[in-house]
C-alpha positions as CSV (number, residue, x, y, z in Angstrom):
1,M,-109.2,243.0,114.1
2,E,-110.1,241.4,110.7
3,F,-109.4,244.5,108.7
4,L,-109.0,242.7,105.3
5,K,-112.5,241.2,105.8
6,M,-113.9,244.6,106.9
7,A,-112.3,246.3,103.9
8,K,-113.9,243.7,101.5
9,E,-117.3,244.5,103.1
10,V,-117.0,248.1,101.9
11,E,-115.4,247.2,98.5
12,D,-118.3,248.6,96.5
13,L,-118.1,252.0,98.2
14,I,-114.3,252.2,97.6
15,V,-114.4,251.2,94.0
16,D,-117.4,253.3,93.2
17,F,-115.8,256.4,94.8
18,R,-112.6,255.9,92.9
19,R,-114.4,255.5,89.6
20,D,-116.5,258.6,90.2
21,L,-113.4,260.6,90.8
22,H,-111.7,259.1,87.8
23,E,-114.6,260.1,85.6
24,N,-114.5,263.6,87.0
25,P,-110.9,264.7,87.4
26,E,-109.9,268.1,88.7
27,L,-106.6,269.9,88.8
28,G,-104.4,271.7,91.4
29,F,-106.4,273.5,94.1
30,E,-109.5,273.6,91.9
31,L,-111.0,270.4,93.4
32,Y,-114.5,271.8,94.0
33,R,-116.5,268.7,93.0
34,T,-114.0,266.3,94.6
35,Q,-114.3,268.2,97.8
36,E,-118.1,268.2,97.7
37,Q,-118.1,264.4,97.2
38,I,-115.9,263.8,100.2
39,K,-117.9,266.2,102.3
40,K,-121.1,264.4,101.4
41,F,-119.6,261.1,102.5
42,L,-118.3,262.6,105.7
43,D,-121.7,264.1,106.5
44,E,-123.4,260.8,105.9
45,E,-120.9,259.1,108.3
46,G,-121.2,261.8,110.9
47,I,-117.5,262.6,110.7
48,E,-116.2,265.9,112.0
49,Y,-114.2,267.9,109.4
50,K,-112.9,271.3,108.3
51,E,-112.0,272.7,104.9
52,T,-108.3,273.7,104.4
53,A,-105.9,274.7,101.6
54,K,-108.8,276.0,99.5
55,T,-110.3,272.6,98.5
56,G,-108.6,270.3,100.9
57,I,-110.2,268.6,104.0
58,C,-109.0,267.6,107.4
59,A,-111.4,265.1,109.0
60,I,-111.2,263.4,112.4
61,I,-112.5,260.3,114.2
62,R,-112.2,260.9,117.9
63,G,-111.4,257.8,119.9
64,N,-110.7,257.2,123.5
65,G,-107.2,258.6,124.1
66,E,-104.8,261.4,123.4
67,K,-102.6,259.8,120.8
68,T,-103.4,260.9,117.2
69,I,-102.3,259.5,113.9
70,A,-103.1,260.9,110.5
71,V,-103.7,259.2,107.2
72,R,-103.1,261.2,104.0
73,G,-104.7,260.9,100.6
74,D,-103.9,263.3,97.7
75,M,-106.8,264.2,95.3
76,D,-105.7,266.1,92.2
77,A,-105.4,264.8,88.6
78,L,-103.1,265.7,85.7
79,P,-103.6,267.8,82.5
80,I,-103.6,264.7,80.2
81,M,-106.1,263.4,77.7
82,E,-107.0,259.9,78.6
83,K,-106.7,257.3,75.8
84,G,-107.8,254.2,77.6
85,S,-111.1,252.4,77.1
86,C,-112.2,251.6,80.6
87,S,-115.9,252.1,81.5
88,Y,-115.0,254.8,83.9
89,K,-112.8,256.8,81.5
90,S,-112.5,260.6,82.2
91,K,-115.4,262.7,81.1
92,I,-113.4,265.9,81.3
93,E,-111.4,266.7,78.1
94,G,-107.7,267.2,78.8
95,K,-107.8,266.0,82.4
96,M,-107.1,262.5,83.8
97,H,-106.3,260.7,87.0
98,A,-103.0,259.5,85.5
99,C,-101.1,259.1,88.8
100,G,-103.6,257.2,91.0
101,H,-104.7,260.0,93.3
102,D,-108.3,258.9,92.8
103,A,-107.3,255.5,94.3
104,H,-105.4,257.2,97.2
105,T,-108.5,259.2,98.1
106,A,-110.8,256.2,97.7
107,M,-108.7,254.2,100.1
108,V,-108.8,256.9,102.7
109,I,-112.6,256.9,102.3
110,G,-112.6,253.2,102.9
111,T,-110.4,253.6,105.9
112,I,-112.8,256.1,107.4
113,K,-115.7,253.8,106.8
114,V,-114.1,250.9,108.5
115,L,-112.5,252.8,111.5
116,N,-115.7,254.8,112.1
117,S,-117.5,251.5,112.7
118,I,-115.1,250.7,115.6
119,K,-114.3,254.1,116.9
120,D,-115.3,253.2,120.4
121,K,-112.4,250.7,120.4
122,L,-109.7,253.1,119.2
123,K,-107.4,254.3,122.0
124,G,-106.8,257.7,120.3
125,N,-107.8,259.8,117.4
126,V,-107.4,259.5,113.6
127,K,-107.1,262.5,111.3
128,F,-107.5,262.2,107.6
129,F,-105.8,264.7,105.3
130,F,-107.3,265.1,101.9
131,E,-104.6,267.0,100.1
132,P,-105.1,269.2,96.9
133,A,-102.4,270.2,94.4
134,E,-99.9,267.4,95.1
135,E,-98.9,267.5,91.4
136,T,-98.1,271.3,91.4
137,T,-97.0,273.2,94.5
138,G,-98.2,270.8,97.1
139,G,-101.2,271.4,99.3
140,A,-99.5,269.8,102.3
141,Q,-97.5,272.9,103.1
142,V,-100.6,275.0,103.1
143,M,-102.5,272.5,105.2
144,I,-99.7,272.5,107.8
145,E,-99.6,276.3,107.9
146,E,-103.4,276.3,108.4
147,G,-103.1,274.1,111.5
148,V,-104.1,270.5,110.5
149,M,-101.3,269.1,112.7
150,E,-102.8,270.6,115.8
151,N,-106.0,270.3,118.0
152,P,-105.4,267.5,118.6
153,R,-101.7,267.4,117.9
154,V,-100.7,264.7,115.3
155,D,-98.1,262.2,116.6
156,A,-97.5,260.3,113.3
157,I,-98.6,260.1,109.7
158,V,-99.1,257.3,107.1
159,G,-99.3,257.7,103.4
160,L,-98.9,255.6,100.2
161,H,-98.6,255.8,96.4
162,V,-99.8,253.2,93.9
163,E,-97.1,251.8,91.7
164,E,-97.8,250.1,88.3
165,W,-94.3,248.5,88.3
166,L,-95.1,246.6,91.5
167,P,-97.7,243.7,91.2
168,C,-101.0,244.0,92.9
169,G,-100.8,242.2,96.2
170,K,-97.3,243.5,97.1
171,I,-96.0,246.6,98.8
172,G,-92.6,248.3,98.6
173,L,-90.8,249.8,101.6
174,K,-87.7,252.0,101.6
175,R,-85.8,252.8,104.7
176,G,-84.3,256.3,105.1
177,V,-84.8,258.6,102.1
178,V,-87.8,257.6,99.9
179,N,-88.1,260.5,97.4
180,A,-85.7,263.2,96.2
181,A,-86.0,266.9,96.9
182,S,-86.4,269.3,93.9
183,N,-85.4,272.8,93.1
184,P,-86.5,274.2,89.7
185,F,-84.2,277.0,88.3
186,K,-84.0,279.6,85.6
187,I,-80.8,281.1,84.2
188,K,-80.9,284.1,81.9
189,I,-77.6,284.6,80.1
190,I,-77.2,288.2,78.8
191,G,-74.7,288.8,76.0
192,S,-74.5,291.3,73.1
193,G,-76.2,290.3,69.9
194,G,-75.1,290.9,66.3
195,H,-74.5,289.4,62.9
196,G,-73.7,285.7,62.7
197,A,-70.9,286.6,60.2
198,A,-69.2,288.8,62.8
199,P,-69.1,286.9,66.1
200,H,-66.1,288.8,67.3
201,S,-68.2,291.9,67.6
202,T,-70.7,290.1,69.9
203,I,-70.8,288.4,73.2
204,D,-72.6,285.2,72.2
205,P,-75.0,283.9,74.8
206,V,-75.6,280.7,72.9
207,V,-72.0,279.6,73.3
208,I,-72.0,280.7,76.9
209,A,-75.2,278.7,77.5
210,A,-73.6,275.6,76.0
211,N,-70.6,276.0,78.3
212,V,-72.9,276.5,81.3
213,I,-74.9,273.4,80.6
214,C,-71.7,271.3,80.3
215,G,-70.3,272.9,83.4
216,L,-73.3,272.2,85.5
217,Q,-73.1,268.4,84.8
218,S,-69.7,268.2,86.6
219,I,-71.3,269.3,89.9
220,V,-73.0,265.9,90.4
221,S,-70.4,263.8,88.6
222,R,-67.4,265.3,90.4
223,E,-68.6,267.0,93.6
224,L,-71.2,264.6,95.1
225,P,-70.3,261.2,96.4
226,P,-70.8,258.6,93.7
227,T,-72.9,256.6,96.2
228,D,-75.5,259.4,96.5
229,A,-77.9,260.2,93.7
230,G,-78.2,263.6,92.3
231,V,-79.5,265.1,89.0
232,I,-79.2,268.5,87.3
233,T,-81.4,268.6,84.3
234,V,-81.6,271.5,81.8
235,G,-84.9,270.8,80.1
236,S,-85.5,274.0,78.2
237,I,-83.3,276.4,76.1
238,H,-84.8,279.5,74.5
239,G,-83.0,282.1,72.5
240,G,-82.5,283.4,69.0
241,T,-84.8,284.0,66.0
242,A,-82.7,283.2,62.9
243,Q,-79.7,281.2,61.8
244,N,-77.6,284.3,61.0
245,I,-78.4,286.3,64.1
246,I,-76.5,286.0,67.4
247,P,-79.2,286.9,70.0
248,G,-78.7,289.1,73.0
249,E,-80.1,286.7,75.6
250,V,-80.6,283.0,76.1
251,E,-82.8,281.5,78.9
252,L,-82.2,278.0,80.4
253,Q,-84.7,276.3,82.6
254,G,-84.1,273.1,84.6
255,I,-84.4,271.3,87.9
256,I,-82.1,270.0,90.6
257,R,-82.9,266.7,92.4
258,T,-81.0,265.5,95.4
259,V,-81.6,262.9,98.1
260,R,-79.8,264.5,101.0
261,T,-80.7,267.8,102.6
262,E,-77.0,268.8,102.9
263,H,-76.4,268.0,99.2
264,R,-79.5,270.1,98.3
265,E,-78.0,273.2,99.8
266,Y,-74.5,272.4,98.3
267,V,-75.8,271.9,94.8
268,K,-77.8,275.1,94.9
269,K,-74.8,277.1,96.0
270,R,-72.5,275.5,93.4
271,L,-75.0,276.0,90.5
272,V,-74.8,279.7,91.2
273,E,-71.0,279.7,91.5
274,V,-70.4,277.6,88.4
275,T,-72.8,279.6,86.3
276,E,-71.5,283.0,87.4
277,G,-67.9,281.8,86.9
278,I,-68.4,280.6,83.4
279,V,-70.6,283.5,82.3
280,T,-68.2,286.1,83.7
281,S,-65.2,284.4,82.2
282,M,-66.9,284.6,78.8
283,R,-67.8,288.4,79.2
284,G,-71.5,287.9,79.8
285,K,-73.9,288.6,82.6
286,C,-76.5,286.3,84.1
287,E,-79.6,286.3,86.3
288,I,-80.3,283.1,88.3
289,L,-83.5,282.1,90.1
290,I,-83.6,278.9,92.1
291,E,-87.0,278.0,93.5
292,E,-87.7,276.1,96.7
293,S,-89.8,273.1,96.0
294,Y,-90.5,269.7,97.7
295,P,-88.0,268.5,100.3
296,C,-86.5,265.0,100.6
297,L,-89.0,262.5,102.0
298,Y,-87.6,260.4,104.8
299,N,-89.2,257.4,106.4
300,D,-89.0,257.1,110.2
301,D,-87.6,253.7,111.3
302,T,-90.1,253.2,114.0
303,M,-93.1,254.0,111.8
304,L,-91.7,251.9,109.0
305,N,-91.4,248.9,111.4
306,L,-95.0,249.4,112.5
307,L,-96.2,249.6,108.9
308,E,-94.2,246.5,107.9
309,S,-95.6,244.4,110.7
310,S,-99.1,245.7,110.0
311,A,-98.8,244.9,106.3
312,E,-97.5,241.4,107.1
313,E,-100.7,240.6,108.8
314,I,-102.7,241.6,105.7
315,I,-100.6,240.4,102.8
316,G,-97.9,238.1,104.3
317,K,-94.2,238.7,104.7
318,D,-93.3,237.3,101.2
319,N,-95.3,240.1,99.6
320,I,-93.3,242.9,101.2
321,V,-90.5,244.2,98.9
322,N,-87.5,246.0,100.4
323,L,-86.5,248.8,98.1
324,D,-82.8,249.6,97.8
325,N,-82.9,252.9,96.0
326,P,-84.9,256.1,96.5
327,S,-87.1,257.6,93.8
328,M,-85.7,260.7,92.1
329,G,-89.3,261.9,91.8
330,V,-90.7,264.2,94.4
331,E,-93.6,263.8,96.8
332,S,-95.4,266.5,98.8
333,F,-95.9,264.0,101.6
334,A,-92.4,265.0,102.5
335,Y,-93.8,268.2,104.1
336,F,-95.8,266.1,106.5
337,A,-92.8,263.8,107.2
338,M,-90.7,266.9,108.1
339,E,-93.2,267.6,110.9
340,K,-93.7,264.2,112.6
341,P,-92.5,260.6,112.4
342,S,-94.0,259.2,109.2
343,V,-94.1,256.3,106.8
344,F,-94.8,256.3,103.1
345,Y,-95.1,253.0,101.3
346,K,-95.6,251.9,97.7
347,L,-98.7,249.9,97.0
348,G,-98.6,247.5,94.0
349,C,-101.3,248.2,91.5
350,G,-99.9,246.5,88.3
351,N,-101.2,243.3,86.8
352,E,-99.6,241.9,83.6
353,G,-102.3,239.4,83.2
354,K,-104.9,242.1,83.0
355,G,-102.7,244.4,80.8
356,I,-102.3,246.9,83.6
357,T,-98.7,247.9,83.1
358,K,-98.7,251.5,81.7
359,A,-96.6,254.0,83.6
360,A,-98.0,256.7,85.8
361,H,-98.4,260.1,84.1
362,S,-99.1,258.3,80.8
363,N,-102.5,258.6,79.0
364,L,-103.1,254.8,79.4
365,F,-102.4,254.5,83.1
366,D,-104.8,252.4,85.2
367,I,-104.8,250.2,88.3
368,D,-105.8,246.8,89.3
369,E,-108.6,247.8,91.6
370,E,-108.0,244.8,93.9
371,C,-105.2,246.9,95.4
372,L,-107.8,249.3,96.9
373,I,-108.9,246.7,99.4
374,L,-105.4,245.9,100.4
375,G,-104.4,249.5,100.9
376,T,-107.5,250.2,102.9
377,A,-106.8,247.2,105.2
378,I,-103.1,248.1,105.7
379,H,-104.1,251.7,106.5
380,C,-106.6,250.5,109.1
381,N,-104.2,247.9,110.6
382,A,-101.4,250.5,111.0
383,V,-103.7,252.9,112.7
384,W,-105.0,250.2,115.0
385,H,-101.5,249.1,116.1
386,F,-100.3,252.7,116.5
387,L,-103.2,253.6,118.8
388,N,-103.9,250.3,120.6
389,D,-100.6,248.5,121.1
390,E,-99.1,249.1,124.5
391,K,-95.7,250.7,124.4
């Protein structure tokens, strides 16, 4: 199938859909307009779908067979004021598609348009997951709980993320772990306040907090293998009201990032042990809350091989970049990847010649829209080979 040619034939639809979403960004689970635009398109195409995760959608093209593959696109924007000057700049104050989710959604729309035109040739089904709240708590987990993986049961899943550091025309593939897991945490250190001139009559939570911060850094540097990445970041410290007052409490907030499931559990345990040990030794008390957040994202070898060969047919072998290191950022696609064999790839969207180099999550982020056609074609080709190739 000539999927690159077919994707180019629906280029206007894909670009227009992306620009419409970019002009009208929405956050979290509050994607009411975005959902309505997608439903309107699906209705026009005669595509079966159901709403899920409040403003998410699970759509399906039913082919001729039992095998089922899913394609995921996340939809939410970020609370950022856009500073760029593109013609499709955000119309909503303080909200911007600064991470490319408008592009991800538009490519899924293009994939539906192309595959729906050849559905009688598909030897199986294709589900499409339009996910809300990827930037916050992750709509994927809710969608799974609400049954999107069943009826028919999903056998494999494909997803992508645009990357400005990768030139348009290329993709990046990482075997094994692709993205880190994360665990936000809060530590309240309780001492006994008093006058800054009489520290001996207090239990100073500021000094205790300083020791805790330093102690936590030794967990990664001295207890994890140096070949495996890990991060413990304390990003917020709150306590005290004046220079000469020792406060009664200090609160620390931070995040743990790990790239192995076993390390994730170990670091959580050690954070508690180290914190409690230091605080107790310095006569204080503490309260510790560690949240469960996104798990590690792992690529399945078989699905990665399928995606790689499918992409070669679209962009050529020389434009596939093998990535050595995982990203320490998190990705809610990991919840889907925990359920079924999956592949998640990086789609180049940068272009130095066009000045498209600004980082994601910045107020000047944009993409080279030529990547939209390539991502659509790769999606379609991967689906085709998964369903139609004889095993």
